[in-house]
C-alpha positions, 0 to 999 in steps of 0.5 A, spaced: 469 493 525 476 492 525 479 497 519 480 493 513 485 498 509 491 502 511 492 509 509 498 512 505 500 515 512 500 508 515 504 505 509 509 511 510 510 509 517 511 502 516 516 502 511 520 508 514 519 512 507 518 519 506 511 522 503 513 522 496 517 516 496 511 512 499 506 515 494 511 513 488 511 506 491 504 506 492 502 508 485 507 503 482 504 498 485 497 500 483 499 500 476 501 493 477 494 491 478 492 485 474 500 483 473 501 480 480 502 486 484 505 485 491 499 487 495 492 491 493 492 498 492 485 502 491 485 509 489 478 513 490 479 519 486 486 522 489 485 518 495 490 511 496 488 505 500 492 499 501 488 492 503 491 491 510 491 483 509 495 483 503 500 488 505 501 485 512 502 478 508 507 482 503 511 485 509 511 478 512 514 475 507 519 481 505 522 481 511 
């Protein structure tokens, strides 16, 4: 089965951000859930995951 989510480190590499900025950005997007966020972020405890399809779609339109 193909991976369905990205980890924060994957987002960090894709966007060329540092670790702190990546987590700040993902937390900001997470707080927008229910208010039309740019992509879907899931938190499980302190772990952060991003739905791959939603992030890829957002990145493709952002470029």
